[in-house]
N, C-alpha and C positions, 0 to 999 in steps of 0.2 A: 698418685692422683689427688690424694687429700692435700698434699703439699701444694700442688698446682692450683687447686681450688682456693686454698688459703691465700696464696699469692695474688690471685685474681681479686679476691675479696679486699686485700690490703690496697691493691692498686686503685680499685673503685673508691675506697674510703679516702685515699689521698687526693684523688681527683675531686671528690665531693668537698673536701676541706678546702682545696684551692679555690673552688668556685665560690664557696661561702666567704673566703677571705678577701675576694675581689669585689669591692662594693660597686653597685650599679645605681645610677641616679636617673631621674626622669625629668625631662623638660617640663616646666610648668609647676613642678613641685620643689625640688631642691635647687633648681636654677631656672633662669628665665632667658629665653632667646630674644635678643634685641631685633625688632622688626626690620630696621634699616641698619646694617652693620656700619660701624664708624671706623674711618681710616686710622690705622695705628701709626706710631712714630717711626717704626722700622718694620717694613713689610717682610723682611727676611727672618724676623724673630717672632716668637709667640709673646704677645704683650699681656702682662697682668698689671692692671692699674687699680690702686687703692684710692677710693674716694673717701675722704675723711674730713674732720674738722677738729682743730685744737680744743675747741670748747666742748666737744662731745665726750662724755664720760665713757661711753662704750668704745670709742676710738682709743681712748687712753688705755683701757684694759686690753684691747686687741693689739695695739702696736708692738709690744714685746713678742707676741706670738708671730705676728707678721714679719718682724725683723728676723727672727730665728728661721722662719720658713724661707725667706728671701735668700739667706746665706746658703741654702742647700740647692738652689736652682742651677740648672745647667747653662751653658753659654748660649743656648738657643732661646732662652727666656729673658725677656726684657721687663724688669719690674720697675714700675714708676708710681708716683703718688701725685694726687691732685686734691688740693683743698677745696671744699664745697662752701659756697656762700649762699646761705638761705636768706639772710637778712643783712641790712646795712652794717649792723654792729659786728658782723663776722668778717667783714672785708679786711680790717687791719691785720687779722691773724693770717689770712691768705696772703696778703702783701708781705708779711714777715717771712712766711715760708719761701716765697719766690725770691725775696731779698737775700735771705740767708743762703739760698742755693746759688744765687748770682755771685755772692761774696765768698763762696767756698767754705762756709761754716755750718752747713745744714746737717751733715752727719754727726758732728760733735754736739750740736745744740738741739736737735729735734726732740729727743726724749726728755731732755732737760726742761724744755718749754712745757711739755705735757706735765712734768712733775711740778714745776713752779705753779701752774694753774690749778692742778687737781689735788696736789698734796700740800704744798705750801700756801695755797689760796692767795697767791700774789695777785695784785691788781695791775695787770699789764693791759692797757686799754688803747693807747694812742702811740703815735710815732715816737714821742719822747720816751715813753716807757719802754718801747721795743729797742730804741737806740741804747738805752741804759742796759737793758738785759743782754744785748749782743756785744756790748763793749767788753764783757768778761771773756770773750773769745778773740780779743785783739782787734775788733772792728772799730774803726774811727767813727765817732757819732755823726759827724757831718757827712761822711761818705755814706753811712747807713741811711741817713735821712734823704739824701739826694737820690739814692738808688730806690728807696722805698716809694718815693713820689715820682719816679721816672716814667717815661712813655713805655719803656720796655716792660716794666711791671704791670702797667695798665693793660698792655697787650696780652700778657700771660693770664691776667684775670679774666679778660674777655674770652680767651681760648678755653680756659678751664670751665667757665660758665656755659659755653657752647657745648662742651663735651658732656657736662652733667645733664643738660637738657636733652641732648641726643641719646644718651644712655637711658634716660627716664629714671634717674636716681630719685629714690623716695625716702632714703634714710642713710645714716652713716653708722658704722663703716659698711661699705659695699665694695665688692671686687668686680672688675670688668675684665673678662678674659678675651683677648684678641679682638676687642671691639664688637664681639658677637654675643657674649653671654654675660649675664649679671647674676652675682651670687650675694645673698644677704644672710644675716644670722637667723632671721625669722623663717626664711625658706629652708636653709640648710639644717637648722636645728641648734645653732650655737656657733661660737667663734672658732673652736677647733674644727667643727664640721664644715665651716666655710672653706677652710684650707684643704680639707679632704675632697670636697666637691671640686675645688679649683684644680687640685692635682689630677682628678679624673678628667676634667675638661682639657687641661694641658696635654695629657696623654692622648686624648681623643683628637685634638688638633694636630699633634705631632704625627700620629698615625696617618692622618689625612694628607699631610705634607709629604710623607714618605710613600 
């Protein structure tokens, strides 16, 4: 009998520990529900979109964490990034992001541009500066410039701005989960916590889909 009681006690302890180990978050505190959900790029997947700016020091510190988190996601999660343009002087950096993506050098250059701006304090301000920077990845300067100033990049800028407005982005970095929830460092409690809350929301949506 004593053995049985002891086993029951152990079982309840394990259940309690499991419950404590599973975090729960509350809408309006750790994350915000977007009033009007925004259409995602792929309706068949759970979208996690990082809203960021190359000029943002918080984004610079968050990016390695986000990259590591992205590598761990399943095939049903679509991770994307969108540069935010708060002011006219931020536009060239957003154009550089879309141009690097169009020319196939974004993965190689993304963190390097962050490092150049925030560690090396490089002055990269206009299309000539960016063309010089991306030339180290084998990109022809004239081709870079033409792409940078193209209608296609203009269109992506407008789409990115429309998404930022629809999400109600108020700072960077912020994560938007499936066009329905917004997660910020101030609400979640920090950069690591942002990713924990995002994991919670991804699982929540995954359960709803199943």
